[in-house]
N, C-alpha and C positions, 0 to 999 in steps of 0.2 A: 478800782472799786465803781460798778457801774451802777446807776441809777435810772436803768430803761427801766424794768418793772413800773416803776413809782410812774414815770413819765407816759407810760403808756396808758396806766390807771388816769392820768389826767387826761389826755386823748379819749379815752373811752368814756367819761365824764362830759366833756364837749362834743362828744360824737363824732371825732375827728381820727376814729381806730376804724380798719378793714380788715377784711378777714383774710387769709394766706392764697385764695382764688386769685384776690385780685390784685394782692401784691406780688405776685409771681411773675416771673421774668419767661418761664416756659411753662405750659401746661401740653402733657402728654395723657390724650385716650387710651387706657389698655384694654378698656373693654365699654364696648356701646350699652346704656339701658336697655334692660328687656324688660316683658311683659310676659306675662305665666298665670297659672294656675296652679291653688295650693292640692296636696293631696288631702284627702279625708282621713284623720285620726282614728282610733277605732276607742271606744267607749261604753263600758256599760248602760244601761238605761238608770236616770235616775242621778247620776254623778254629778252633773252641772248643780242641779239643787243643793246641795252641799256649799258650793263655791259662797263663802263670806265676805270675801273679798279679794283683792287682785295685789302683786307685789306693785312696789310703788312707780316704777318705771315705767309701767302696762297701764291698758285699762280693761274694764269687760269688753268692749265693742272690739277691741284689737285682738284679745283672744279668742272671743268667739270666730273672728274670721281666719286668724288661724290654725283651728281644728276643726276648719271645716274646708269646702273645693270651693274656695273664694278666690276672686283675681287677683293678682299683687303685681306691684311695679317694682321692679328691680333698679337704682341707681346706678350710675355708670362709675367703672374703678378709672381713678384719675392719679397722676404725679404732677405734682408741682415744685417748681424751683424758687428758690429762694436765695437771694444774694446777702453778703454780707449782713449774717444772721450773730446773736448772741442767741444763747441756750443758758436758761438761769432757772433753777427750782423746778427744770422739766418742762418749762416753756419756751417754745422757740419764737424769738424775737427778731423781725426784717421790715422795716421801713414801713413805721407805722400798724405793722400787722402781729397777730400773735397769734401760736397754735400751743394748743395746751394738752401733753401727754401723760398729765399726772394729777391724781386727783386733789391731791391740797394747792392752795394758791401759792405762787411763789413769792419770797421775799420781796420787800421793797427796794431793797440792794444787796448786792453780794459780790463778792471778789471773781474776778474772771482772769486768770493767768496762764492760757494755755490757748492755743489756736489749732484747728483740725481744718486743711485745705477743702475736702468732701467729705460730704456724708448723707448717708437715707436713713431716715429715724423713723423708727417702730414704737406705738405705744401709743396710748388712748388712755383717759382719765377710770375710763371702764375696767380695761385691762390691767389698771394697775391696782384696782380693788380686787379685781374677779378672778382668783385661777384658772378659772376655764375659758375664759376670754383671753388671756394671757398664754394659755395651751394652743388654743384652736386659732383665733384671730391673728394674735401677732406672729404665731407661727407661720400662718399664708400670706401675711404682708411680708414679711421677713423672704421670704420665697423672691418676690418679686423685687424688692429692695435693693438688695446685692446686684442687679440687671443695672443700677443707677451710680452707685457709690457704695463704699464701704459701709456694711446697717450698723447702724448702734442703736440703744434703746438709754432713755436717760437713768441714772441710779433713780433707786424708790430705797427707803426704809422699811417700807410695807413687804418686801419682798425677801426679808432676812430670812423667815421661819419656813421657806416655800425650800421643799426639800429634792421638788422633782425638777425642774425647769432647764439645768445644767445636762443631767442625763438623757432628757428628753431631745433637746437640744444635740447632742452627740450622735442619738440614734438617728435622728431625722435630718441629719446632715447641715447644721444650721448657726452659721456661725456670726455671733451678734455680739458687739462689744458694748460693754458700758463705760458711762462717763458722766461727769458731775457739769458744773460751770467752765461753757468753754463756746469760744471765738467758731463759728464755721465761716469758712471764705463761699461755699455754695451747699447749700443744701436739699434735698428733696424731702418733701411729705406726701402723704398717699389719702384717698378717699377709697377705702376700701371695705364697703359693708355690704355692698349690693354682692346679692346671691346669684351671681353671672355664671354664664360656661367657663371664664377663664378660672374664677375662684373655683369653681368645682374640679378642673384639672389640677389646681395646687394643692387643693383638700386631696385628690388622688393621689397626687405624688408623695404626700406626708404619710398619707394612710400605708402605703406600699411602701415606703422603708421603713416603717415601724412593725408591720407585718412580716418583713423580711429577717426580722429579729428570731433567735429561738422562743417557741412558743411550747404550749405544755399537748395542747390539742385545739381541734377547731367546730365546727358545728352545734357546741354548745351555749347553754343560759349560764348566765352570771346576775350575781347580787352584790351591788356595792355597796359596803357598812356606811353609812354618814357619822353616826355616835353623834357627837356635839362639836365635830369640826365646822369649819366655813366659817365666813366673815359674816351671816346672818344665821342666827339659833334657828335649826329645823329638825325639833326631836321628834323621831319616831318614836313611842314610846315603846312599842312592841317590837320593837328593830329584829330585838334576838329571836322573839317566835315565829317571825316572818325568814328570818335567815336559815332558821331551823329546818323549817317546813320546807322552803325550797331545795335545801341540802340535801333532805331527804329524799327529793324527786332528781335527785343528779345536779343541781346547779352547783357551780363556783362559786366560794364567798370570799370575796375581795376587800378588804379592809385600805383603802390607801393612805389614811393616816399612820397606817404602821408597817407599809413594804415599801420597796422600792422602784424607781421607775420601771427597771428590767423586770422586775418580779409582777408588775401590774401588767405589762404588756406583755408576759410569757404567759398570764392567765388569762387574759382580755382577749388577745388574737383570735380572730376570727371566730367570733361568737354569733350564734345564730339571734342572740334576745339578750340583751341587759336591763336588770331593771334598778332603779334608786332613787330614791329620794331627788325631788328637782333642787339644782345646785350644780357648782362650779365641777363636783366628782365627774359627773357624767360625761365630759368631756376626753377623760378616759376610753369611756365608752365609744364614743363617735370616732375617736381617733383608730380605733381598734377591729369595731364590728365586722363583720363581714360585710360582702358589698352587697348584699340581699337582707341585711339583717333588720332585727326591729329595738326600737328602745322605748322601753314603758317607762314611764316615772311617777312616784308617787309624790300628790301634788297636796303638801297643805292646807288645809281651806282658806285660811285669811292670807296664802300667799301664790295664788293661783298663776301661775307664769309657765307658759311653754314656749321659749324661747330656742329650745332645741330642736323643736318641730322646724324652725327657719332651714334648720342645718340638714336636719333628715332627709329633709323636701329636698332640696339641691343634690345629695347624694343618691336620691331613689329609693329611701330606707322607707320602713313602716314606722308608724308612733303611735302610741297609745297613753293611756291616761287610766288611773286610779285616785279618785278626790278620798283623802282620809276622813277621818272624824275628830272634832276634837275643840281646843281654843287655840290662843299664839302662843300659850308655854308649850303646848304640845297635841301630840295627835295620833290616833290609831290606824293600822290599815288592816283593812281584810284579806289573808290569805287566799281565801276562796275566789274576792274580786279578782287578784291579782291573777291567779291560774287562767278565772274563765277570760280574763281579757287578753291573756298569752294566746289562749284559744284562737282569737280573733286576729291576732298577728300573725301567727304563723301556719 
């Protein structure tokens, strides 16, 4: 039985804890920090007037910066080596530091009866909650993790209902083992959030592997159905109307909640434009769009969030949005506005 989590909480209250960067016995800079300019997003006049609120983890100022041609700083990508570690409840402890990889707080004490000599860990509290980050962020980090040690991620009960990750990992050639509470002689963890050239190359590798899978066609348009899926409700009340209108114009309709990963990749691969309600399902599109493709998001008026623009900017893709009208319970999007915004993108 280990009481390390409890002892760390005491250290934290006494301001004696430290972050993994300070506790690391070795730090490797994999990509230097970079400065750049964002691409201008596409939207119709009056769209921003409909924005009532933003998603909890962002701000109005940040979203305006994202969608306009503003300057942006991308932090360096780094690997940290920690020695004599304990992984308990998805949190890695080493020499007074903690590195949390799951959303829930770890237990105060736990039984640890297994040891791994070397491991490179993948996962964040955000990717534990949201499938899109799991698919996109964690897959990119897994590519570099394997260069340091066998790649692992902590076991999470939240992923029990996610049917797509294993199949995606097979298609992308990712070998990511899962472990519960364990001792580790040497553990590597990563700062891998900067949209650097190195990260772009890794996304390019993953996208090429997926697009090497059998596909239905390319250069087409795709609409991703959301329904009531997702960790955060975003109900497009006229989704059927929008889907039927787009299907009548030749768009492929994809329902990730009902289709296998192989079917999703087959239908999305090489798409010229992908459309969907803002959320994790757009990760499917980002990983499979044509290199010069475009992503159009339908934005809930009370959850305005252009996270995926960070990714499309990195890959040189176009990005646009339509702000729906409604309330926190549900909203409606104009098919005409969607079509006119597509015209701005392609």
